[in-house]
C-alpha positions in Angstrom: 79.0 -131.1 -141.7 75.7 -132.3 -140.4 75.6 -135.7 -142.2 75.1 -138.7 -139.9 77.1 -141.9 -140.4 76.8 -145.1 -138.5 80.1 -146.9 -137.5 80.9 -150.1 -135.8 83.0 -149.3 -132.7 85.4 -151.6 -130.9 84.0 -154.1 -128.4 85.5 -152.2 -125.5 83.8 -149.0 -126.6 80.5 -150.9 -127.0 80.8 -152.1 -123.5 81.6 -148.6 -122.2 78.7 -146.9 -124.0 76.3 -149.7 -123.1 77.3 -149.4 -119.4 77.0 -145.6 -119.4 73.6 -145.6 -121.0 72.1 -148.3 -118.8 73.6 -146.8 -115.7 72.2 -143.3 -116.3 69.5 -142.0 -118.6 68.9 -144.2 -121.6 67.0 -147.1 -120.2 63.7 -147.5 -122.1 62.8 -151.1 -122.9 63.2 -150.5 -126.6 66.6 -148.9 -126.1 68.0 -151.6 -123.8 66.8 -154.5 -126.0 68.2 -153.0 -129.2 71.5 -151.6 -127.8 73.3 -155.0 -127.6 77.0 -155.8 -128.2 76.0 -157.7 -131.4 73.7 -155.1 -133.0 74.4 -151.7 -131.5 75.9 -149.0 -133.8 77.1 -145.6 -132.7 74.3 -143.4 -131.5 73.6 -140.7 -134.0 74.0 -137.9 -131.5 77.4 -139.2 -130.4 78.6 -139.6 -134.0 77.3 -136.2 -135.0 79.0 -134.6 -132.0 82.3 -136.5 -132.6 82.3 -135.4 -136.3 81.7 -131.8 -135.1 84.6 -131.9 -132.7 87.1 -133.5 -135.1 86.2 -131.3 -138.0 86.6 -128.1 -135.9 89.7 -129.3 -134.1 91.5 -129.7 -137.4 90.4 -126.3 -138.5 91.2 -124.9 -135.0 94.8 -126.2 -135.1 95.3 -124.9 -138.6 93.9 -121.5 -137.6 96.3 -121.2 -134.7 99.3 -122.3 -136.8 98.4 -119.8 -139.5 98.2 -117.0 -136.9 101.5 -118.2 -135.2 99.7 -118.8 -131.9 100.8 -121.3 -129.3 99.3 -124.6 -128.4 95.9 -124.5 -126.7 93.1 -127.1 -126.2 89.8 -126.8 -128.1 87.0 -126.0 -125.6 83.7 -127.6 -126.4 80.6 -126.4 -124.6 77.8 -128.9 -124.3 74.3 -127.9 -123.2 71.1 -129.9 -122.7 68.0 -130.1 -120.4 67.9 -132.4 -117.4 67.7 -136.0 -118.6 68.7 -135.2 -122.2 71.9 -137.3 -121.9 74.5 -134.5 -122.0 76.6 -136.1 -119.3 76.6 -139.5 -120.9 77.3 -137.9 -124.2 80.4 -136.1 -122.8 81.6 -139.3 -121.0 81.3 -141.2 -124.3 83.0 -138.5 -126.3 85.8 -138.3 -123.8 86.3 -142.1 -124.0 86.3 -142.1 -127.8 88.7 -139.2 -128.1 91.1 -140.8 -125.6 90.9 -144.4 -126.8 90.4 -144.0 -130.6 92.2 -140.7 -131.2 94.9 -140.7 -128.5 93.9 -137.3 -127.1 94.3 -135.9 -123.6 90.7 -134.8 -122.7 89.4 -132.9 -119.7 85.7 -133.5 -119.0 83.9 -131.6 -116.3 80.6 -129.9 -115.6 79.0 -126.6 -114.5 77.8 -128.6 -111.5 81.4 -129.0 -110.3 81.4 -125.2 -109.9 78.5 -124.9 -107.4 79.0 -122.5 -104.6 80.0 -123.9 -101.2 77.2 -124.7 -98.8 78.1 -121.6 -96.8 78.1 -119.3 -99.9 74.8 -120.8 -101.1 73.3 -120.2 -97.7 74.4 -116.5 -97.9 72.9 -116.2 -101.4 69.6 -117.6 -100.1 69.6 -115.2 -97.1 70.3 -112.3 -99.4 67.3 -113.2 -101.5 64.5 -114.1 -99.0 61.4 -115.4 -100.6 63.0 -115.9 -104.0 62.5 -119.6 -104.5 64.8 -119.6 -107.6 67.8 -118.8 -105.4 67.2 -120.7 -102.2 69.0 -123.9 -103.5 71.7 -124.7 -106.0 71.0 -125.0 -109.7 70.1 -121.6 -111.1 72.2 -118.9 -112.4 73.9 -117.3 -109.4 74.6 -120.6 -107.6 77.9 -121.2 -109.3 81.3 -119.8 -108.4 82.3 -117.7 -111.5 85.6 -116.6 -110.0 86.5 -120.3 -109.6 85.3 -121.1 -113.1 87.5 -118.4 -114.6 90.5 -119.5 -112.6 90.1 -123.2 -113.7 89.7 -122.3 -117.4 92.7 -119.9 -117.2 94.9 -122.6 -115.8 93.7 -125.2 -118.3 94.4 -122.8 -121.2 97.7 -121.5 -119.9 100.2 -121.9 -122.7 103.1 -122.0 -120.2 101.7 -124.8 -118.2 104.2 -127.4 -117.1 103.4 -131.1 -117.9 104.2 -132.2 -114.4 102.0 -129.6 -112.7 98.3 -130.7 -112.7 95.2 -128.5 -112.6 92.7 -129.4 -109.9 89.1 -129.8 -111.1 86.6 -129.1 -108.2 84.3 -131.9 -107.0 80.8 -131.4 -105.6 78.8 -133.9 -103.5 75.1 -133.3 -103.9 74.3 -135.7 -101.0 75.9 -133.7 -98.3 73.9 -131.6 -95.8 70.8 -133.7 -96.3 70.9 -133.3 -100.1 71.7 -129.6 -100.0 75.2 -130.4 -101.2 78.6 -128.9 -100.7 82.0 -128.7 -102.5 84.5 -131.3 -101.4 87.9 -130.4 -99.9 90.6 -129.7 -102.4 92.3 -133.0 -101.5 89.3 -134.8 -103.2 89.5 -132.7 -106.4 90.4 -134.4 -109.7 93.9 -133.8 -110.9 94.5 -133.4 -114.7 97.9 -133.1 -116.3 98.7 -131.0 -119.4 99.1 -130.7 -122.3 95.4 -131.0 -123.1 93.9 -131.5 -126.5 90.2 -131.1 -125.8 88.1 -129.7 -122.9 84.5 -130.9 -122.7 82.4 -128.6 -120.4 78.7 -129.3 -120.0 75.8 -127.7 -118.1 72.0 -127.6 -118.3 71.9 -123.8 -118.6 75.1 -123.4 -120.6 74.4 -120.9 -123.4 71.5 -119.2 -121.6 72.0 -115.4 -122.1 70.3 -112.5 -120.3 67.3 -110.7 -121.9 67.1 -107.0 -122.2 64.8 -105.6 -119.5 62.0 -104.6 -121.8 62.2 -108.0 -123.5 62.0 -109.7 -120.2 59.0 -107.6 -119.2 57.3 -108.3 -122.5 57.7 -112.1 -122.2 56.4 -112.0 -118.6 53.3 -110.0 -119.6 52.7 -112.4 -122.5 53.0 -115.4 -120.2 50.7 -113.8 -117.7 48.0 -113.3 -120.3 48.4 -116.9 -121.4 48.1 -118.0 -117.8 44.8 -116.1 -117.5 43.6 -117.9 -120.6 44.2 -121.3 -119.1 47.7 -122.0 -120.6 49.7 -122.7 -117.4 53.4 -121.9 -117.2 56.0 -121.8 -114.5 57.4 -118.4 -115.2 54.5 -116.4 -113.8 54.5 -118.6 -110.6 57.4 -116.2 -109.6 57.2 -112.4 -109.1 58.8 -110.5 -111.9 61.3 -109.0 -109.5 62.6 -112.5 -108.7 62.9 -113.3 -112.4 64.8 -110.1 -113.0 67.2 -111.1 -110.3 67.9 -114.4 -112.1 68.3 -112.5 -115.4 70.8 -110.2 -113.8 72.9 -113.2 -112.6 73.3 -114.4 -116.1 75.3 -111.3 -117.1 78.3 -112.7 -115.2 78.1 -116.1 -117.0 78.0 -114.3 -120.4 80.9 -112.1 -119.5 83.2 -114.4 -117.5 82.5 -117.9 -118.9 81.1 -117.9 -122.4 84.2 -116.4 -124.1 86.2 -119.5 -123.2 84.0 -121.6 -125.6 85.5 -122.4 -129.0 82.6 -124.6 -130.3 79.3 -125.7 -129.0 76.9 -128.7 -129.0 73.3 -128.3 -127.9 70.8 -131.2 -127.2 67.5 -129.6 -127.8 64.0 -131.1 -127.0 61.2 -130.9 -129.5 58.9 -129.9 -126.6 59.6 -128.8 -123.1 57.3 -131.4 -121.6 59.9 -134.0 -122.6 62.0 -132.7 -119.7 59.5 -134.0 -117.2 59.4 -137.4 -118.9 63.2 -137.7 -119.1 63.7 -136.7 -115.5 61.0 -139.2 -114.3 62.6 -142.0 -116.3 65.9 -141.1 -114.7 64.5 -141.2 -111.2 62.6 -144.5 -111.8 65.7 -146.2 -113.2 67.8 -145.0 -110.2 65.3 -146.5 -107.8 65.3 -149.8 -109.6 69.0 -150.2 -110.1 70.3 -148.7 -106.8 67.6 -149.9 -104.5 67.0 -146.4 -103.0 63.8 -144.6 -102.1 64.3 -141.6 -104.4 61.7 -139.0 -105.2 58.1 -139.5 -105.8 56.7 -138.6 -109.3 55.1 -135.5 -107.8 58.4 -134.4 -106.2 60.2 -134.9 -109.5 57.7 -132.7 -111.3 58.1 -130.1 -108.6 61.8 -130.3 -109.0 61.7 -129.7 -112.8 59.2 -126.9 -112.2 61.9 -124.8 -110.7 63.9 -125.0 -113.9 61.1 -124.2 -116.3 61.2 -120.4 -115.9 64.8 -120.5 -117.3 63.9 -122.8 -120.1 60.9 -120.7 -121.1 63.0 -117.5 -121.1 66.3 -118.6 -122.6 65.9 -121.7 -124.7 64.2 -119.8 -127.6 67.2 -117.6 -128.3 69.6 -120.5 -128.1 67.4 -122.5 -130.5 66.9 -119.5 -132.8 70.3 -118.0 -133.3 72.7 -120.4 -131.5 75.5 -119.8 -129.0 77.6 -117.7 -131.4 74.8 -115.8 -133.0 73.9 -112.3 -132.0 70.6 -111.8 -130.3 68.0 -110.5 -132.6 66.0 -108.4 -130.0 68.4 -105.5 -129.8 71.3 -107.1 -127.9 74.8 -105.9 -128.7 77.3 -108.2 -130.4 79.6 -109.8 -127.9 83.3 -110.4 -128.6 82.9 -114.1 -129.1 79.8 -113.9 -131.3 79.5 -113.5 -135.0 81.3 -115.1 -138.0 84.5 -113.3 -137.1 85.2 -113.2 -133.4 86.4 -109.8 -132.1 88.2 -111.3 -129.1 90.8 -113.1 -131.2 89.2 -116.6 -130.7 88.5 -119.3 -133.2 86.2 -118.1 -136.0 85.4 -121.3 -137.9 82.0 -121.5 -139.6 79.1 -123.2 -138.0 80.7 -123.6 -134.6 77.4 -124.5 -133.0 75.8 -127.9 -133.6 72.1 -128.2 -132.6 70.9 -131.8 -132.1 67.1 -132.1 -131.8 65.8 -135.1 -129.8 62.3 -136.6 -129.6 60.7 -137.9 -126.4 62.7 -141.1 -126.7 65.9 -139.2 -127.1 66.2 -140.2 -130.7 68.0 -137.7 -132.9 65.5 -136.3 -135.4 67.6 -133.3 -136.7 71.2 -132.3 -136.8 71.6 -128.6 -137.5 74.9 -126.8 -137.8 74.1 -123.2 -137.0 75.5 -120.1 -138.7 76.9 -117.3 -136.7 74.3 -114.7 -137.7 74.6 -111.0 -136.9 72.1 -108.1 -137.0 73.1 -105.5 -139.6 74.2 -102.1 -138.2 74.0 -103.3 -134.6 76.6 -102.0 -132.2 79.5 -104.5 -131.6 80.9 -102.8 -128.5 78.7 -103.2 -125.4 80.0 -99.8 -124.1 78.7 -98.1 -127.2 75.2 -99.5 -126.9 75.1 -98.7 -123.3 76.0 -95.0 -123.8 73.6 -94.2 -126.7 70.4 -92.4 -125.8 70.9 -92.5 -122.1 74.1 -90.5 -121.5 72.3 -87.3 -120.3 70.1 -89.4 -117.9 73.1 -91.2 -116.5 75.1 -88.0 -116.1 72.3 -86.3 -114.3 71.7 -89.4 -112.1 75.4 -89.7 -111.3 75.8 -86.0 -110.3 72.8 -86.3 -108.0 74.1 -89.4 -106.4 77.6 -87.9 -105.9 76.0 -84.9 -104.2 74.0 -87.2 -101.9 77.0 -89.2 -100.9 78.7 -86.1 -99.6 75.9 -85.6 -97.0 75.9 -89.1 -95.4 78.2 -91.0 -93.1 80.6 -93.8 -94.1 78.4 -96.8 -93.5 75.4 -95.3 -95.3 77.7 -94.2 -98.0 78.8 -97.8 -98.7 75.2 -99.0 -98.9 74.3 -96.1 -101.2 77.3 -96.9 -103.4 76.0 -100.5 -103.8 72.6 -99.2 -104.8 74.1 -96.7 -107.1 76.1 -99.4 -108.9 73.1 -101.6 -109.3 70.9 -98.7 -110.7 73.7 -97.6 -113.1 73.9 -101.1 -114.5 70.1 -101.1 -114.9 70.2 -97.9 -116.9 72.9 -99.4 -119.1 70.9 -102.5 -119.8 67.9 -100.5 -120.7 69.9 -98.6 -123.2 
């Protein structure tokens, strides 16, 4: 695991990869002059990712056979900053697995699960002034109920081969660039049985911080800002950042347990994201003859994602997707060397691929599933310790108050009560 090998792919594969790269992100002069049909070898990040998938799929199938479990596709989560090449990587991997390994592959994105325009507008209205939630992109702007439904159908062991699963399609150009989900008649139909599911997203693997940890990071960044070290996190009020952090809880609970293995394209420096996204925009304007965004607008666009990168990338780089957080977080069912949710527990399920500013692979790092000794493994246990008396007293007071108000006010108070109770639990 982790060793890189160069191979000579078929001519059709070379043409496919060359077209994908030139049509999307990888378009530097050096890259385009060297990536020719005569001299191009498999990109290291694609080869490392392919090795990771094939190795774990063999182990995954054996594990399910040993435990007398039914057929089920291997779910591969793929994460990477804007412009890192994650979409191109997934397209390439899907083609290789289909053409060279005769597998039925489903390949889709977190972007396909954006809220409808109407629901996004409601989210913006419910969070006035919060720039992080006015438009699509951040945690909270995806339909988690739809995500769970899609994955449940794809993983249904009783699925009929003639009954397809519809994968949503989202058009970012609608409503003047605000975007909207397309009608179901335009969704992609995929037919079982599936072998591999590739699922990618820029924020896939980001996990919420504990409240005290979030406040500590925010204070630290504020001090750095006062010392002249600018950052985007403190451009937003802490309350708005806390809202974003709360939204991530649903992703961790509803989406992340579906992942069997993980691949992460990690930058050596966050400034690379600006460069990658600028290159993407320049190439789009050159090849599609469209006006596109100015360099200033591109930078402003990336700025909106920087708070999430600053907050959540460190943990993903440090302990990986399947590692337990080392700042007091409880061990989730899908984390650790032995999953407690019954999922696949192969070793080094997370592959971290570190890219330089030219997207060259400089390090391939299989990550161990580390855990914190003596940490609680059941979230309900960690939530109850040390705060039960406070929560009990708070609950009794709220119940008494509810008896004194009318129905409409009672509903609003119940909503506030639920939010505050979750806040107490997280702080515990």
